[in-house]
KOLZA-239169 format. One record per residue (C-alpha): x, y, z. Coordinates in Angstrom, 1 decimal, m for minus. Each point is the difference from the previous one (the first is absolute). Layout:
! residues N
PT      X      Y      Z
PT      X      Y      Z
...
//
This chain:
! residues 767
PT      X      Y      Z
PT  m13.4   35.1   28.5
PT    1.8   m2.2   m2.4
PT   m1.9   m2.9   m1.7
PT    2.0   m3.0   m1.3
PT   m1.6   m2.5   m2.3
PT    3.1   m1.4   m1.8
PT    0.6   m2.7    2.5
PT   m1.9   m0.7    3.2
PT   m2.7    2.6    0.6
PT    1.4    2.7    2.3
PT   m1.1    3.4    1.2
PT    2.6    2.1    1.8
PT   m0.9    3.1    2.1
PT    2.0    2.4    2.1
PT    0.3   m2.6    2.8
PT    0.9   m3.0   m2.3
PT   m2.0   m2.7   m1.6
PT   m3.8    0.3    0.5
PT   m1.9   m3.2    1.1
PT   m2.6   m0.8   m2.7
PT   m2.1   m2.7    1.6
PT   m1.2   m3.3   m1.5
PT    0.1   m1.3   m3.6
PT   m3.4    1.4   m1.1
PT    0.9    3.5    1.2
PT    3.5   m0.2   m1.6
PT   m1.6   m1.2   m3.3
PT   m2.4    2.9   m0.1
PT    2.8    2.5    0.5
PT    2.3   m1.7   m2.5
PT   m2.7   m0.1   m2.7
PT   m0.9    3.7    0.5
PT    3.7    0.9   m0.2
PT    0.4   m1.9   m3.2
PT   m2.8    2.2   m1.4
PT    1.1    3.3    1.7
PT   m2.3    2.8   m1.1
PT   m2.5   m2.4   m1.6
PT   m3.5   m0.7    1.4
PT   m0.1   m3.7    0.7
PT   m3.6   m1.4    0.1
PT   m1.0   m1.8    3.1
PT   m0.7   m3.3   m1.9
PT    3.5    0.0   m1.5
PT    1.6    0.8    3.4
PT   m1.9   m2.9    1.6
PT    1.2   m2.4   m2.7
PT    3.6    1.1    0.7
PT   m0.4   m0.6    3.7
PT   m1.4   m3.5   m0.6
PT    2.0   m1.1   m3.1
PT   m0.3   m3.7    0.5
PT   m3.0   m0.4    2.4
PT   m3.7    0.7   m0.6
PT   m0.9    3.5    1.1
PT   m1.9   m0.4    3.3
PT   m3.4    1.7    0.7
PT    1.6    2.2    2.6
PT    2.8    1.2   m2.4
PT   m1.3    3.6   m0.4
PT   m0.1    0.4    3.8
PT    3.6   m1.5    0.3
PT    1.1    2.5   m2.8
PT   m1.5    3.0    1.8
PT    1.7   m1.0    3.3
PT    3.3   m0.4   m1.9
PT   m0.3    3.4   m1.6
PT   m0.8    1.6    3.4
PT    3.1   m1.6    1.6
PT    2.2    1.0   m3.0
PT   m1.2    3.6    0.3
PT    0.9    0.0    3.7
PT    3.4   m1.6   m0.7
PT    0.9    2.4   m2.8
PT   m1.2    3.2    1.9
PT    2.5    2.1    1.8
PT    1.7    3.4    0.2
PT    1.5    1.6   m3.1
PT   m1.2    1.5   m3.3
PT    0.7   m2.8   m2.4
PT   m2.0   m2.8    1.5
PT   m1.7   m2.4   m2.4
PT   m3.7    0.2   m0.3
PT   m2.3   m3.1   m0.3
PT   m3.3    1.4   m1.3
PT   m3.4   m1.6   m0.6
PT   m1.1    0.9   m3.5
PT   m2.7   m1.8   m1.9
PT    0.0   m2.7   m1.0
PT    2.8   m0.9    2.4
PT    3.2    1.4    1.5
PT    3.0    2.0   m1.2
PT    3.5    0.5    1.5
PT    1.6    3.4   m0.6
PT    3.7    0.3    0.8
PT    2.9    1.9   m1.4
PT    1.7   m2.1   m2.8
PT    3.4    0.4    1.6
PT   m1.3   m1.8    3.1
PT   m0.7   m3.3   m1.8
PT    3.0   m2.0   m1.2
PT   m1.9   m1.5   m2.9
PT   m0.7    3.4   m1.4
PT    3.6    1.1    0.5
PT    1.1   m3.2   m1.8
PT   m2.2    0.7   m3.0
PT    1.2    3.6   m0.2
PT    3.7   m1.0    0.2
PT   m0.6   m2.7   m2.6
PT   m1.5    2.5   m2.4
PT    2.9    2.4    0.6
PT    2.5   m2.8   m0.6
PT   m1.6   m1.0   m3.3
PT   m0.2    3.6   m1.2
PT    3.8    0.3    0.7
PT    0.6   m3.3   m1.8
PT   m1.9    1.3   m3.1
PT    2.1    3.1    0.1
PT    3.1   m2.2    0.3
PT    0.8    1.6    3.4
PT    1.6   m3.2    1.5
PT    1.0    1.6    3.3
PT   m3.4    1.4    0.7
PT   m1.7   m3.2   m1.1
PT    2.2   m2.2    2.2
PT   m0.6    2.3    3.1
PT   m3.8    0.1   m0.4
PT   m0.4   m3.7   m0.8
PT    2.2   m1.1    2.8
PT   m1.8    2.2    2.5
PT   m3.3   m1.4   m1.2
PT    1.1   m3.6    0.5
PT    1.5    0.9    3.4
PT   m3.6    0.7    1.3
PT   m0.9   m3.6   m0.2
PT    0.4   m2.1    3.2
PT   m1.4   m3.2   m1.5
PT   m3.2   m1.0   m1.8
PT   m2.7    2.7    0.1
PT   m2.2   m0.4    3.1
PT    1.9   m3.2    0.9
PT   m1.8   m0.4    3.3
PT   m3.4    0.0   m1.6
PT    1.1   m2.2   m2.9
PT    1.3   m2.5    2.6
PT   m3.5   m0.2    1.5
PT   m1.6   m0.8   m3.3
PT   m0.6    3.4   m1.6
PT    0.3   m0.2   m3.8
PT   m1.1    3.2   m1.6
PT    0.6    0.7   m3.7
PT    1.6    3.2    1.1
PT    2.8   m1.9    1.8
PT    0.9   m1.9   m3.2
PT    0.0    3.3   m1.9
PT    2.3    1.5    2.5
PT    2.4   m2.9   m0.3
PT    0.1    0.4   m3.8
PT    0.8    3.7    0.5
PT    2.9   m0.9    2.2
PT    1.3   m2.4   m2.5
PT   m0.3    2.6   m2.8
PT    2.0    2.4    2.0
PT    2.7   m2.7    0.7
PT    0.2   m0.5   m3.8
PT    0.3    3.8   m0.5
PT    2.8    0.1    2.5
PT    1.8   m2.9   m1.7
PT   m0.4    1.9   m3.3
PT    1.7    3.0    1.4
PT    2.9   m2.1    1.3
PT    0.4   m1.6   m3.5
PT   m0.1    3.4   m1.6
PT    2.8    1.1    2.3
PT    2.2   m3.0   m0.8
PT   m0.5   m1.7    3.4
PT   m0.8   m3.4   m1.4
PT    2.4   m1.8    2.3
PT   m1.5    1.5    3.2
PT   m3.6   m0.6   m1.0
PT    0.6   m3.6   m1.2
PT   m0.8   m1.7    3.4
PT   m3.1    2.0    0.5
PT   m1.3   m0.8   m3.4
PT    0.7   m3.7    0.5
PT   m2.0    0.1    3.2
PT   m2.8    2.0   m1.7
PT   m0.3   m2.4   m2.9
PT    0.1   m3.0    2.3
PT   m2.9    1.4    2.0
PT   m2.0    1.3   m3.1
PT    0.9   m2.4   m2.8
PT   m2.8    1.3   m2.4
PT    1.0    3.7    0.0
PT    1.5    0.5   m3.4
PT    1.4    3.4    0.7
PT    2.1   m1.2    2.9
PT    1.1   m3.0   m1.9
PT    1.1    2.3   m2.9
PT    1.9    2.2    2.4
PT    1.8   m3.1    1.5
PT    0.8   m1.2   m3.6
PT    1.5    3.4   m0.8
PT    2.0    0.2    3.3
PT    1.4   m3.5   m0.6
PT    0.9    0.8   m3.6
PT    1.8    3.1    1.0
PT    2.0   m2.1    2.6
PT    1.1   m2.2   m2.8
PT   m2.3   m2.9    0.9
PT   m1.9   m0.4   m3.3
PT   m0.9   m3.6    0.6
PT   m1.5    0.8    3.4
PT   m2.0    2.8   m1.6
PT   m1.4   m2.4   m2.6
PT   m0.8   m2.5    2.8
PT   m2.1    2.7    1.7
PT   m2.0    0.3   m3.2
PT   m0.4   m3.7   m0.3
PT   m1.4   m0.2    3.6
PT   m2.5    2.7   m0.3
PT   m1.2   m1.3   m3.4
PT   m0.4   m3.5    1.5
PT   m2.0    1.5    2.9
PT   m2.2    2.0   m2.3
PT   m0.6   m2.8   m2.5
PT   m0.6   m2.8    2.6
PT   m2.0    2.1    2.4
PT   m2.0    2.3   m2.2
PT    0.5   m1.2   m3.6
PT    1.5    3.4   m0.9
PT    3.2    0.9   m1.8
PT    2.2    2.8    1.4
PT   m0.8    3.5   m1.2
PT    1.6    1.5   m3.0
PT    2.4    2.2    2.0
PT    1.4   m3.0    1.8
PT    0.3   m1.9   m3.2
PT    1.8    2.9   m1.6
PT    2.3    0.1    3.0
PT    0.9   m3.7   m0.4
PT    0.7    0.5   m3.7
PT    2.1    3.0    0.7
PT    2.1   m2.0    2.5
PT    0.4   m2.8   m2.5
PT    1.2    2.5   m2.5
PT    2.2    1.8    2.6
PT   m1.7    3.2   m1.0
PT    2.1    3.1    1.0
PT   m3.2    1.7    0.9
PT    0.0   m2.1    3.2
PT    3.2    1.6    1.3
PT    0.0    2.9    2.3
PT   m1.4    3.2   m1.5
PT    2.1    3.2    0.0
PT   m0.2    2.7    2.7
PT   m3.5    0.5    1.2
PT   m1.2    3.6   m0.8
PT   m2.4    1.7    2.4
PT   m2.2    1.7   m2.7
PT   m3.2   m1.8   m1.1
PT    0.5   m2.5   m2.8
PT   m2.1   m2.6   m1.7
PT   m0.5   m3.2    2.1
PT    3.0   m2.3    0.2
PT   m1.9   m2.9   m1.4
PT   m3.7   m0.8   m0.8
PT    0.2   m2.8    2.6
PT    1.4    0.6    3.4
PT    3.3   m1.7   m0.7
PT    2.9    2.4    0.3
PT    2.5    0.0   m2.7
PT   m1.9   m2.1   m2.6
PT   m0.3    1.7   m3.5
PT   m3.4    0.9   m1.1
PT   m1.8   m1.8   m2.7
PT    0.7    2.7   m2.6
PT    3.7    0.1    0.7
PT    2.1   m2.2   m2.2
PT    2.8   m1.3    2.1
PT    3.0   m1.6   m1.7
PT    0.9   m3.4    1.3
PT    2.9    0.0    2.5
PT    2.9   m2.0   m1.5
PT    2.2   m1.6    2.6
PT    0.1   m2.8    2.4
PT   m1.7    1.8    2.9
PT   m2.3    2.9    0.9
PT    0.6    3.4   m1.7
PT    1.9    2.9    1.5
PT   m0.7    0.7    3.7
PT    1.9    0.7    3.2
PT    3.4   m1.8   m0.2
PT   m0.6   m1.1   m3.6
PT    1.2    1.6   m3.3
PT   m1.8   m0.1   m3.3
PT    1.6   m2.7   m2.2
PT    2.1    1.3   m2.8
PT   m1.2   m0.4   m3.6
PT    1.4   m3.2   m1.5
PT    2.8    0.4   m2.4
PT   m0.5   m0.9   m3.7
PT    0.2   m3.8   m0.3
PT   m0.2   m0.6    3.7
PT   m1.9   m3.1    1.2
PT   m1.7    0.0    3.4
PT   m0.4   m2.9    2.5
PT   m3.1   m2.0   m0.5
PT   m3.2    1.8    1.0
PT    1.9    3.2    0.7
PT   m2.4    1.9   m2.2
PT    2.7    2.0   m1.7
PT   m0.2    0.6   m3.7
PT    1.3   m2.9   m2.1
PT    1.4    0.5   m3.4
PT   m2.0   m2.2   m2.3
PT   m0.7   m0.6   m3.7
PT   m2.4    2.6   m1.3
PT   m2.4    0.0   m2.9
PT   m1.3    3.3   m1.2
PT    1.1    1.5    3.3
PT   m2.1   m2.3    2.2
PT    1.2    0.2    3.6
PT    0.7   m2.8    2.5
PT   m1.4    0.4    3.5
PT    2.2   m1.1    2.9
PT   m2.4    0.2    2.9
PT    0.7   m2.8    2.5
PT   m3.6   m1.2   m0.1
PT   m1.5    1.5   m3.0
PT    1.9    0.0   m3.3
PT   m1.9   m0.2   m3.2
PT    2.8   m0.4   m2.5
PT   m0.2    0.0   m3.7
PT    2.9   m0.9   m2.3
PT    0.5   m1.6   m3.4
PT    1.9   m3.0    1.3
PT    3.5   m1.1    1.1
PT    2.7    2.6   m0.5
PT    3.2    1.2    1.5
PT    0.0    2.4    2.9
PT    2.8    2.6    0.3
PT    2.7   m1.0    2.4
PT    0.3   m3.6   m1.2
PT   m3.3   m1.2    1.6
PT   m2.6   m2.0   m1.9
PT   m3.7    0.7   m0.1
PT   m2.1   m3.1   m0.9
PT   m2.9    2.3   m0.9
PT   m3.6   m1.1    0.0
PT   m1.0   m3.6    0.3
PT   m2.9   m2.1    1.3
PT    0.3   m0.7    3.7
PT   m1.9   m0.2    3.3
PT    0.8    2.2    2.9
PT   m0.5   m1.1    3.6
PT   m0.1    2.7    2.7
PT    0.0   m1.0    3.7
PT   m0.4    2.4    2.9
PT    0.5   m0.9    3.6
PT   m1.8    2.1    2.6
PT    0.8    0.1    3.8
PT   m2.8    0.5    2.5
PT    0.1    1.7    3.4
PT    1.5   m3.2    1.5
PT    3.3    1.3   m1.5
PT   m0.2    3.5    1.5
PT    2.2   m0.9    3.0
PT    2.5   m1.9   m2.1
PT    3.4    1.6   m0.4
PT    0.8    1.6   m3.4
PT    2.7   m2.6   m0.7
PT   m2.4   m2.8    0.7
PT   m2.6    1.4   m2.3
PT    2.6    0.3   m2.8
PT    0.9   m3.6    0.7
PT   m3.6   m1.1   m0.3
PT   m0.4    1.8   m3.4
PT    3.3   m1.3   m1.3
PT   m0.9   m3.6    1.0
PT   m3.5    0.0   m1.5
PT    1.3    1.6   m3.2
PT    2.7   m2.7   m0.2
PT   m2.7   m2.6    0.5
PT   m2.0    1.5   m2.8
PT    3.1    0.0   m2.3
PT    0.5   m3.7    0.7
PT   m3.6   m0.8   m1.1
PT    0.3    2.2   m3.1
PT    3.2   m1.7   m1.0
PT   m1.5   m3.4    0.6
PT   m2.8    0.9   m2.4
PT    2.5    1.0   m2.7
PT   m0.1    3.8    0.5
PT    2.5    2.6    1.2
PT   m0.5    2.6    2.8
PT    2.2    3.0   m1.0
PT   m0.3    2.0    3.2
PT   m2.2    1.1    2.9
PT   m0.7    3.4    1.4
PT   m1.1    0.1    3.6
PT   m2.8   m2.6    0.4
PT   m0.7   m0.5   m3.7
PT    1.6   m2.4   m2.5
PT   m0.5   m0.4   m3.7
PT    0.5   m3.2   m2.0
PT    0.3   m0.6   m3.7
PT   m1.1   m3.1   m2.0
PT    1.0    0.3   m3.6
PT   m1.3   m1.9   m3.0
PT    2.5   m2.8   m0.9
PT    0.5   m1.8   m3.3
PT   m2.4   m2.9   m0.3
PT   m2.1    0.9    3.1
PT   m2.6    2.7    0.7
PT   m0.8   m0.8    3.6
PT    1.6    3.1    1.6
PT   m3.4    1.1    1.3
PT   m0.6   m3.3    1.7
PT    3.4    0.0    1.6
PT   m0.5    3.5    1.3
PT   m3.3   m0.9    1.6
PT    1.5   m3.2    1.5
PT    2.8    2.1    1.5
PT   m2.4    2.5    1.5
PT   m2.0   m2.7    1.7
PT    3.3   m1.7    1.1
PT    1.2    3.2    1.7
PT   m3.3    0.4    1.8
PT   m0.3   m3.6    1.0
PT    3.5   m0.2    1.4
PT   m1.0    2.6    2.6
PT   m3.6   m1.0    0.7
PT   m2.5   m2.8    0.7
PT   m3.4   m0.1   m1.8
PT   m3.0   m1.2    1.9
PT   m1.6   m1.0   m3.3
PT    0.7    0.5   m3.7
PT   m2.3    3.1   m0.2
PT    0.6    1.5    3.4
PT    2.6    2.7    0.6
PT    3.2   m1.5    1.3
PT    1.3    0.4    3.6
PT    3.6    1.3    0.1
PT    2.5   m2.0    2.0
PT    1.6    3.2    1.3
PT   m2.6    2.1    1.7
PT   m0.1    3.6   m1.5
PT    1.7   m1.0   m3.3
PT   m2.2    0.1   m3.1
PT    0.7   m0.8   m3.6
PT   m1.5    1.7   m3.0
PT    0.7   m1.2   m3.6
PT   m1.0    0.8   m3.5
PT    0.9   m1.3   m3.5
PT   m0.3    1.8   m3.3
PT    0.8   m1.3   m3.5
PT    0.9    2.1   m3.0
PT    2.9    1.6   m1.8
PT    2.7    0.9    2.5
PT    3.1    2.1   m0.6
PT    3.1   m1.8    1.2
PT    3.4    1.6    0.3
PT    3.1   m2.0    1.0
PT    3.5    0.9    0.8
PT    3.2   m1.8    0.8
PT    0.8   m1.2    3.6
PT    2.6    2.7    0.3
PT   m2.6    2.7   m0.6
PT   m1.9    1.6    2.9
PT   m2.9   m2.3   m0.7
PT    2.0   m3.0    0.9
PT   m1.1   m2.1   m3.0
PT   m3.7    0.0    0.9
PT   m2.5    1.5   m2.5
PT   m1.9    3.2    0.4
PT   m3.8   m0.5   m0.7
PT   m2.4    2.6   m1.4
PT   m3.1    0.1   m2.2
PT   m3.7   m0.4    0.3
PT    0.0   m3.2    2.1
PT    1.7    1.9    2.8
PT   m2.7    2.7    0.0
PT   m2.8   m2.6   m0.2
PT    1.7   m2.0    2.8
PT    0.2    3.0    2.3
PT   m3.7    0.8   m0.7
PT   m1.0   m3.5    0.9
PT    2.2   m0.1    3.1
PT   m1.3    3.1    1.6
PT   m3.6   m1.3    0.8
PT    1.1   m3.6    0.6
PT   m0.9   m1.1    3.6
PT    2.5   m2.0    2.0
PT    0.6   m3.5   m1.2
PT   m1.7    0.5   m3.4
PT    1.6   m0.3   m3.5
PT   m1.5    2.2   m2.7
PT    0.7   m0.4   m3.7
PT   m0.9    1.9   m3.1
PT   m2.3   m1.0   m2.8
PT    2.9   m1.1   m2.3
PT    1.5   m2.2    2.8
PT   m3.4   m1.5    0.6
PT   m0.4   m0.8   m3.7
PT    3.4   m1.7   m0.1
PT   m0.6   m2.1    3.2
PT   m3.7   m0.8   m0.5
PT    0.8   m3.8   m0.2
PT    1.9   m0.2    3.2
PT   m1.1    2.8    2.3
PT   m3.4    0.5    1.7
PT   m0.9    3.6    0.4
PT   m2.8    2.3    1.1
PT   m0.8    3.3   m1.7
PT    0.7    3.2    2.0
PT   m2.6    2.7    0.0
PT    0.6    3.2   m2.0
PT    1.2    0.6   m3.5
PT    3.5   m1.2   m0.7
PT    0.2   m1.4    3.6
PT    1.4   m3.3   m1.1
PT   m0.4   m3.4    1.6
PT    0.6   m1.6    3.4
PT    1.8   m3.3   m0.1
PT   m1.6   m2.9    2.0
PT    2.0   m3.1   m0.9
PT    2.5   m1.3   m2.6
PT    0.2   m3.5   m1.3
PT    3.5   m1.5    0.4
PT    1.9   m0.3   m3.2
PT    0.9   m3.5   m1.3
PT    3.1   m1.3    1.7
PT    0.2    3.1    2.2
PT    1.6   m0.8    3.4
PT   m2.0    1.0    3.0
PT    1.2    2.3    2.8
PT    2.9   m1.6    1.7
PT    0.0   m0.4    3.7
PT    2.6   m2.1    1.7
PT   m2.5   m1.5    2.5
PT   m2.3   m1.4   m2.7
PT    0.3   m3.5    1.6
PT   m1.3    1.4    3.3
PT   m2.8    1.7   m1.8
PT   m0.9   m3.2   m1.8
PT   m0.1   m1.8    3.4
PT   m2.2    2.7    1.5
PT   m2.3    0.0   m3.0
PT   m0.3   m3.7    0.2
PT   m0.9    0.1    3.6
PT   m2.8    2.5   m0.8
PT   m1.3   m2.4   m2.7
PT    0.0   m2.8    2.6
PT   m1.9    2.1    2.4
PT   m2.6    0.8   m2.6
PT   m0.2   m3.6   m1.2
PT   m0.4   m1.5    3.4
PT   m2.0    2.9    1.5
PT    2.2    0.0    3.0
PT    2.1    2.8    1.6
PT    3.8    0.0   m0.6
PT    2.7    2.0    1.6
PT    3.3    1.1   m1.5
PT    2.7    1.5    2.2
PT    2.8    1.9   m1.8
PT    3.0    0.6    2.2
PT    3.1    2.0   m0.7
PT    2.2    2.6    1.7
PT   m0.5    2.6   m2.8
PT   m3.2    1.9    0.0
PT    0.7    1.0   m3.6
PT    0.2   m3.6   m1.2
PT   m3.2   m1.0    1.8
PT   m2.0    3.1   m1.2
PT    1.2   m0.5   m3.6
PT   m1.1   m3.7    0.0
PT   m3.4    0.9    1.5
PT   m0.4    2.8   m2.6
PT    0.8   m2.4   m2.9
PT   m2.4   m2.6    1.4
PT   m2.7    2.7    0.1
PT    0.8    0.9   m3.6
PT   m0.2   m3.6   m1.2
PT   m3.4   m0.4    1.7
PT   m1.3    3.2   m1.6
PT    1.1   m1.2   m3.5
PT   m1.4   m3.5    0.4
PT   m2.9   m1.1   m2.2
PT   m2.1   m0.6    3.0
PT    1.0    2.7    2.5
PT   m0.8   m0.1    3.7
PT   m0.6    2.7    2.6
PT    3.2    0.9    1.7
PT    0.2    2.0    3.3
PT    3.3    1.4    1.2
PT    1.1    1.1    3.4
PT    3.3    1.0    1.5
PT    0.7    0.1    3.7
PT    1.6    3.4    0.9
PT    3.1    0.1    2.2
PT   m1.8    2.4    2.4
PT   m3.5    1.1    0.3
PT   m3.4   m1.6   m0.1
PT    0.3   m3.8   m0.1
PT   m3.5   m0.3   m1.4
PT    0.7    2.3   m3.0
PT    0.9   m3.0   m2.3
PT   m3.2   m2.0    0.5
PT   m2.1    3.2    0.0
PT    1.6    0.9   m3.4
PT   m0.8   m3.4   m1.4
PT   m3.6    0.4    1.1
PT   m0.2    3.4   m1.5
PT    1.4   m1.2   m3.3
PT   m2.6   m2.9   m0.1
PT   m2.8    2.6    0.6
PT    1.4    2.3   m2.7
PT    0.8    2.9    2.5
PT    2.6    2.6   m0.7
PT    1.9    2.1    2.5
PT   m2.3    3.0   m0.6
PT   m3.3   m1.8    0.0
PT   m2.5    1.8    2.3
PT   m1.4   m1.9    3.0
PT   m3.5   m0.3   m1.4
PT    1.2   m1.6   m3.2
PT    2.4   m2.3    1.9
PT   m2.8   m1.2    2.3
PT   m2.2   m0.8   m3.1
PT    2.8   m1.8   m1.8
PT    0.9   m2.0    3.1
PT   m3.6   m1.0    0.6
PT   m0.4   m1.1   m3.6
PT    3.2   m2.1    0.1
PT   m0.9   m1.7    3.2
PT   m3.6   m0.8   m1.1
PT    1.4   m1.3   m3.3
PT    2.1   m2.7    1.7
PT   m2.0   m0.7    3.2
PT   m3.5   m0.8    0.9
PT   m2.2    2.4    2.0
PT    1.0   m1.4    3.4
PT    3.8   m0.1   m0.8
PT   m0.2    3.5   m1.5
PT   m1.7    1.5    3.1
PT    2.8   m1.5    2.1
PT    2.9    1.0   m2.2
PT   m1.0    3.6   m0.9
PT    0.7    1.7    3.4
PT    3.6   m1.4    0.5
PT    0.9    0.5   m3.7
PT   m1.3    3.6    0.2
PT    2.3    0.5    3.0
PT    2.9   m1.5   m1.9
PT   m0.4    2.6   m2.8
PT   m0.4    2.8    2.5
PT    3.0    2.5    0.3
PT    0.2   m0.6    3.7
PT   m0.3   m3.4    1.6
PT   m0.1   m1.2    3.5
PT    3.1   m2.0    0.9
PT   m2.0   m2.5    2.2
PT   m2.1   m1.3   m2.9
PT    2.8   m1.0   m2.4
PT   m0.6   m3.7    0.2
PT   m3.7    0.5   m0.5
PT    0.6    2.1   m3.1
PT    2.5   m2.5   m1.4
PT   m2.5   m2.9    0.6
PT   m2.7    1.9   m1.9
PT    2.5    0.8   m2.8
PT    1.0   m3.7   m0.2
PT   m3.6   m1.1   m0.2
PT   m0.8    2.4   m2.8
PT    3.0   m1.0   m2.1
PT   m0.9   m3.7    0.5
PT   m3.5    0.7   m1.3
PT    1.4    2.1   m2.9
PT    2.2   m2.9   m1.0
PT   m2.9   m2.4    0.0
PT   m1.8    2.3   m2.5
PT    3.0    0.4   m2.4
PT    3.7   m0.9   m0.1
PT    2.0    2.4    2.1
PT    3.8    0.7    0.4
PT    1.3    1.9    3.1
PT    3.5    1.3   m0.3
PT    1.8    1.1    3.2
PT    3.3    1.7    0.0
PT    2.3    0.5    3.0
PT   m2.1   m2.3    2.2
PT    2.9   m0.5    2.4
PT   m0.9    3.4    1.4
PT   m3.4   m1.1    1.0
PT   m0.9   m0.8    3.6
PT   m1.4   m3.3    1.3
PT   m3.6    1.0   m0.6
PT    0.5    0.7   m3.7
PT    2.2   m3.1   m0.5
PT   m2.6   m2.1    1.6
PT   m2.6    1.5   m2.3
PT    1.9   m0.8   m3.1
PT    0.7   m3.6    1.0
PT   m3.6   m0.5    1.2
PT   m1.5    1.3   m3.2
PT    1.0   m3.1   m1.9
PT   m1.7   m2.1    2.7
PT   m3.2    2.0   m0.1
PT   m0.9   m0.8   m3.6
PT    1.0   m3.6   m0.8
PT   m2.2    0.0   m3.1
PT    1.0    3.3   m1.6
PT    2.5    0.7   m2.9
PT    2.2    2.3    2.0
PT    3.7    0.7   m0.3
PT    1.8    1.9    2.7
PT    3.5    1.2   m1.0
PT    2.3    1.3    2.8
PT    3.2    1.9   m0.6
PT    2.2    0.3    3.1
PT    3.5    0.3    1.3
PT    1.7   m3.2    1.2
PT   m0.6    1.3    3.5
PT   m3.7   m1.2   m0.3
PT    1.1   m3.6    0.7
PT    2.2    1.2    2.9
PT   m3.1    1.4    1.8
PT   m2.3   m2.6   m1.4
PT    2.0   m3.3   m0.4
PT   m3.3   m1.9   m0.6
PT   m1.4    2.4   m2.6
PT   m2.5   m1.8   m2.3
PT    1.1   m3.3    1.4
PT   m3.6   m1.2    0.6
PT   m1.3    0.9   m3.5
PT   m0.5   m2.7   m2.5
PT    0.6    2.0   m3.2
PT    3.0    2.3    0.8
PT    3.4    0.5   m1.5
PT    3.0    2.3    0.7
PT    2.3    1.7   m2.6
PT    3.4    1.2    1.2
PT    1.4    2.6   m2.3
PT    3.7    0.1   m0.9
PT    1.7    3.2   m1.3
PT   m0.2    0.6   m3.7
PT    1.6    2.4   m2.4
PT   m1.6    3.4   m0.1
PT   m1.8    1.6   m3.0
PT   m0.7    3.7   m0.5
PT   m3.2    0.0    2.1
PT    1.7   m1.8    2.8
PT    2.8    2.6    0.0
PT   m2.5    2.8    0.2
PT   m1.9   m1.6    2.9
PT    3.3   m0.7    1.8
PT    1.7    3.3   m0.6
PT   m2.8    2.4    0.9
PT   m3.0   m1.5    1.6
PT    1.4   m3.0    1.8
PT    3.5    1.1    0.9
PT    0.3   m2.7    2.7
PT   m1.2   m3.1   m1.7
PT    1.3   m2.3    2.7
PT   m2.2    1.7    2.6
PT   m3.4   m1.4    0.9
//
């Protein structure tokens, strides 16, 4: 007989699959097979058969009957039949190891790992693939579906994931980084906290020439670890990130794989990464080191000058033989001062300056985007950052992948370069995000795009060359501030700006900061006071924003609901205006609570009001059901009395449920409308709807009726819609006393508009 545990429980005999009876009987057999050859005490076996329910008084009798039936089922002709024996203090299953797929899996996994240690790639690949081929789904999937949740099942799943990582390591060792890329993407998406798999994906992406994507993987797993567990990635993953930043040649494909035993490839299970004791020279060149289809860059000729951030050696003035480092992101440079560089180029030498480093990371939302579109996104956001840096009086020499560096030099008569660098960092972040409050992390306008920034001040080495030179007239930047900036940027969560101690000292009068934990960790920027005479952020629809803000002030002053309808054919124009309005409310001296909802073109029509309710209750997408129930009940009881709360809770609970009944939509919307009316009576509230022209009559009635339900509440409802809204609803908001309509006319595009239009909203005339 063959016993299969790696999937639904199956027993196959000579005549085919053997019927195993009910759930209790199957659970008893499965648990004994998980512990083949081990005596399982009766008490433990009973707990396994009733994992979620109290063990009944007749449990021992039920177990005895189950064992008796299993013995009859497993009995039959042949010499190699399994034996189910009674042995104090319980039962034991004795079966040949080759008859149980779990034991074959473990044997093959051990064989594959031994071959991997001996660098026998062919043997390792064969054994590991055969081991994974035994799996037909989650272990004991049929029992797990019925509520069985044994620790052994979780351990089995971890073993499976470990072998999948071993298999990926073999593929990377053999140079199959292209073929394994899609599998690693799916693996990391399903298991976002497994550092080894993330490291393998980073290495595969790097070897495919996608350095920025590799660094984005690191940013994602770091954010998941920090936000979810309060932990930093392990040292191996941090070293891998640093090696990618330095374009370490040790990351490229190793040489031919010998079959004789050798020391481990790497202390951590990341194929191809140099060990801690191996000094790897930085790779100089604009891309990854040598690999398939790539040649090692030739050594630069004497006097040659590389393109910015290329990392090649740069001739520089020397004092007592002190070298100049040309790493793209780390370059502690020491020199005596300005001097001539061979070849007619000029080195400005060491001078006081502030360095701004900005890194853009792309989340899984970009995985399905074409490579050309991803490049366009990075080019556009980098150009946007350059604009902000230039506005602040700095220069942005160049960018590499998703990172950009800016220089703010000390000028005669003014020493505000640190302040200008911090303002530029905040301007870059704010141009792509909306802050809910001054101290809260910002929400990015483009889902999946995150901004990380750091500023360091000190003595920088600046090298300039004429426009005709390869550098194109832009300076090369090195020195201690670049190193410090990179160290501050690595742990910076999305949307935060970190600064060094010297930057903090120079900006103490204008910048509000919070100290980061750890020695030398720097500071987190909270707010910056506008400089005297400094112009604010320019937005061409400022008059419309003033009108909308005034309407909100009127709603608060009169304690009456107001409705603003923003109409226009371009979804980009509407969304940008609503975003800027949200930003203005967040930066106001007396901010109000803002809830946003967008009506999807297809899908659940109740998702927008459900999202607003979830946001009011403080629920996230991954909040468990018990916590969601508690938060919802607390929010309802806060705004309503006991009678109203008892009436509202059931329909609001149904509104937040993943699956809703179609026949109760109007009932759920009525409960939602009542809750929002009570919430507005308690504190001023702004509801922002986008794409409301896609809503059906029930939702449109709800939005209109909301203003009539709370005549004494400071409520502002802002509706963004296509002009078609008035085609289907010519009398929209006609019966409301405090309502106005803004019709948007086309404006000139700025950089963010161009980004939204070219990539994310290609058809801006569509609804």
